[in-house]
N, C-alpha and C positions, 0 to 999 in steps of 0.2 A: 374548254365541252361545259354544259350544261347538267345539269344533275339527272335530269332529264332523260341526256341522252346515252347512260352506263345503266349496265346491269353486274350485280357482283360475278366474278368469273374464278376466282383463287379465295380461297380461305387458308387462316393459319393457325394449329389449333396448339393448345398448353395445356398438357393433361386432358380433361373433360371437355374442355372448352372452349369454340371458336371465339380464339382471341385479336384476328386482324384481316377483315377483309380487305381485297384490292380490287376497285369497283373500274369497268371500263366497257372497248366496245369491239368487234370485230367482226369484220367482212368476209366471205367468201365469195369470187366471183367469174363466170368462166371467159374464155377470151371473146367468145363474142359478145360477151359485157353486159349478160344474164346474172341474175344474183339468185346463187345457192344457196345460200345460208346466211343469217345474220343475226348478229345480239347486238342490243344498245341500237341509238341509229345511225345506219349507215352512210347516212349522209351529212354527220358530223363532219366538219372543215376541223385538218387537222396539221399544223406542219410536218414534213415527212422526215423533217430533220436528216442524217447520214443516211435512210433510207433511198433518197432520192440519186446515190451517186452511180448507179449504172446509167440514169436518164440524162445525167449532166453529164457524161463522158459521149452519148450517144451521137450527137450532132460533129462531134471529131471525128468520130469512127463511120458516120457513114457518109464521110467527106473523105473517105481515103485516108484518112491520117494513119493510122497503122502501115499502111504499104508505104508511103510517105516516107516514115520514118521508120521501117524496118525495125516495129516491136514488135517482140516476140509474146504470147497468150498471158505469160506469169507477168511482164511488162502491162500487158491492157488489166489485167485484175487488180494491180495495186492503182489503177486510176479510177478504179470502181471502190475502194475499198479504206475502212478504217481500220487500218493497221497499229500492231500492238510497238513498233519503235524498235523492232528487234534488230541487230547487225543485219540479218537479208535483207527484210525488206529496205534497208539502207543501200545495200548492194545493190538490189531491182530500181531503186529510184537513182541512184548514181548511172548507172549504165545507161538509162532514160535520159537524163539532163546531158549524160555524153553526146548521144544521137542526136539532144535538140539542140546543143549546143549555149545549155544553160546551166547557173549553178543554184543551191541552198540560198545563195541573198535575195535570187527572185522572186520565191517564194512570198508569198503577203498571209502564211495563216499563221503566222508568229510558233511558237515554240510554248511545249509542255512536258513534263517529264514521261520521256517513256511509260507505256499501260504494260509490259511486259513485267514482271516483279524484280525475275535475276537483271534481264539488262538495266534497270534502274538502279539496283541495288549493287552491282560490277559498276555503273559507270561512278554514282557514288565514292563507293570503296577506293576507287583507282580516280579519281580526278580528272574521269574524262569530260569535256566540253558536249553540252550539248547544242544538235542543231534543229534548226526547223524539219530537218530529213525525220527526224522523231517523233512529229507531230505524226497523228492519226491521220488529220484530212489532206496532209502532203500530196500526195496519190491522185486525189480530188484538185489539186490547186496545181499541180502539173499536168494530168489534163489540160485544163485551160489555157495554161500558157501554149501547150501542144498545139489546140485549135487555132487558137492566135497566132504565131507561126506559120500554120497552115497556111491561112487565110493572106498573111503579112499585113499581120494586124499589131500594134503597140503591145507591149508586153506589160508598160506600166498601167496601173489602175484594169487591171485586166478581172480583177471583182468589184467594178462598178458596175451597178443594175444598168445603166446607158451604155455602157462596152458590148460591142457587138458580142463578145464571146457571151455574155450575158444575155443579151437578149436572144440569140438563137437559142439557149439553151431553154427560155420561156416559152418561147412558137415553140419548139420540138417538145418540150412536156405536157404544152397546149395541145397538141395534136394526137401525142396519148392515151389522153385523159377526157378531151372532151369539153375542157374547161376554157374560158375563154381567158388570155393572160389580165384581162381586166376586172376578170370575177377572181383571181387567185392574190390574199393577201400575201403580201411581203414583208419578211424580215430580213433579220442579220444573224446568220449564224453564228457560232462559239469560234469557228474561222473565222472570221469576218467576208465571209462571202455571202453571199443574197440566199435566200432560204425564202422556202416559195408552197403555201397550203392550199391543199384540194379534198373535197370530200373524202372519207376515204371509201366509199366504194368506185372512186372513180380514180384515185391510187393503186386499188385492188385489178382494177378492168388493166392498168397500165402493167402491174405484175404477170396478169393473167397470157397478155399480148407479147412479155418478154419469153414467157414459158411456150406459147405457139404464136410466130407473127405470120402464120403461113396466109392470113385473109390481107396483111398488109403488101405495097409495094415492096421492088425494089430501090432504092439500096436497102431500104430500111430494114424490109426483111432479113438479109441477112448479115446486117448490125447487130440486131439485135439476138440471132443466132450465135452469131460472133462472142457478143460479150455472155449470153448465157452459158456458152462452152468454156470459155477462158477462167471466169469467177468459179463454176462447177469442179472446176478441173486443176484447180489452186486455190484452195480455200485456206490455205497456210498465208496466202498474197490477201488475205478477203478481214483479219482480224489476228489473231496467233494463239498460243501454244493453252489449252482449257478456255479459250474464246466463242459462246455457242455459236456464232456463224461459221467460224471452221470446222467447230466438232459435227455437227448438223450435215453439214456440205460434205466431208470426210465420212459420213458412217451412209448418207444416202446415196453415196456410187455416180454421181450426174444428175439425180430424177428431181432435186428440189435443188432451190437456189434461195441463199437466206441473206438475211442485209436488214440489220438492227440498225436504228437511229435512236437520239436521246429523247428523253423524256418519254420514255417508255412506248415508244413505237416499234414495231416490228413489221416487214414485209418477208412476204413468201411468194415461189414462183413455183409453182408442180407443173411438173411434162405431161402431155395425152399421156395416157394407159398407167400412169404412176399407181393410182390407187385402184385398178382390176382393167381386165379388156374392156377397151371401149370411152373410157372412164375418158373429161374431157379434162384441158389441163388449167387448171387455178391459179389465180392471184388474190393472196389473200394478204389482207393489212390488219392490225391487232395495236389497240393504244388502250395504255393503260393511263386509268382519270388524275392517279398519284404520282404519277411521273416515274413509277417504278424507283422509289429512292435507293433502295437496296444495290444500285445501277450506280457505280460513280459519276457524281455531276464536276463535269470537265471544266465548267465555266466560272463554277467559285471552288472547285477544291483541285486547280491546275497544279498544283505541287505536290498533292497527295501519291505517293504510291500505292497503287493497288491494283490489281488487276480484276478489269471489269470482264465477269466471266458472263453477261449479261445477265439483265432485274432478275429477281425473282418469280415473278409474275408474268412477264410477257412469254416468258420460257418456256413457262409451265402451260399458261394458254397454248403456243405454239404446237410444243411437242402434243398437245393432246386435242390441239384441231387434228392434225398429222396421221395421230393414233386414232380415231374417230371416221375419217376419209378410208383410212386403209391406205396412205402413202408408205408407211414403215412396218415393216416384218415385226414377228416378235422378239426376232433376234438384233433386230437395228433399234428396237425400244431399250433394248436390254442396256446395249450400248451407250443410251442415253440416259439412262437411270436417274443420273444425279438433275436432271432437268424437268424430269416427268414427277407423278405424285410419289413425296419422298419424306424418310424422317428429316423432324428439326433435331439437330442436335445443341446440346451447350457445350463448352468449353474445355469438360471433360468427356465427351466425347459420351456423355448417357439420353441417350432419345426424350426429348419433352413434347413433344408433339409432332404434326407433321403439315404438310405443303402443299394442297391439294387443289385440283379442278374442282368446279362444280357445275358445271354447265353440262347439258345433252345436247349436240350437233341435229339439227333435222332440215335436211335436204330438202328441195321444195325441186 
């Protein structure tokens, strides 16, 4: 990101002064592709990281993979997840693996300490062995293997960019965003799978279509509706206890899909009518320029036990955007007060300042 592409979004105070400022960008796009609002440069090209997961699962779903392997909605949800490695997450993944005829050793995501603090502490105390199933991207990798099996392809090196599974993902996301694959910068994610970047506006449009795919042909329309329904109905599968995505989707009761990504990326899909009668579907992407480093860096500190409840800046921006759009009621906002404009406390729980958004949304 360039300095000219970003604007101040969140400030952190201590006493009477502003001690820190988080800069970044956001864009709000309708399912027609129309940009309704933006701050910073909506054409900023950024990696979606884990915010891409619903679309990485899309080729498998629209090819009939859910029906072929008799997956439940909870199982579909975890294919799109950055789960926290609880026993419940492992049990769902094991169920999928039995249906696919694979095991944890087939996953190429590697291992890290479970992000759920209670699970990690229990495993350490009891000397329990870790597994790739505890990795936050193990659902995504399971979905990639499932697509390979569905198509009769080899599962070895399924994460290689030239593998047909990855090529299908690239093409599908290109169709959802209108960005040619040749113009999508590629990299390697923390879980070793390919990761791609597109302008924030284009990614927000993809999320708007996830919320309202009515203009798309079948089977894509039905597949996107199924993914939205599975994720919002099973928020505990998408992240974990106390995590932003899980908390927001639980409170929003099916109206809002939330999917975080590393390095300060956040994406939201808001259903038509969620912001008032006749309101369009919205796709929202947020990128915090400093990577929102209060969020755990999984690649550098992979063995650190910490609960990634969501970086302080991107979650603050997300809630404030939803508040200004009218997508959340006062009662729902009260339930999410830990992510809204909020006090900042020291270790003795004495208030020393606050964390607050600094922008006003203007819809065009």
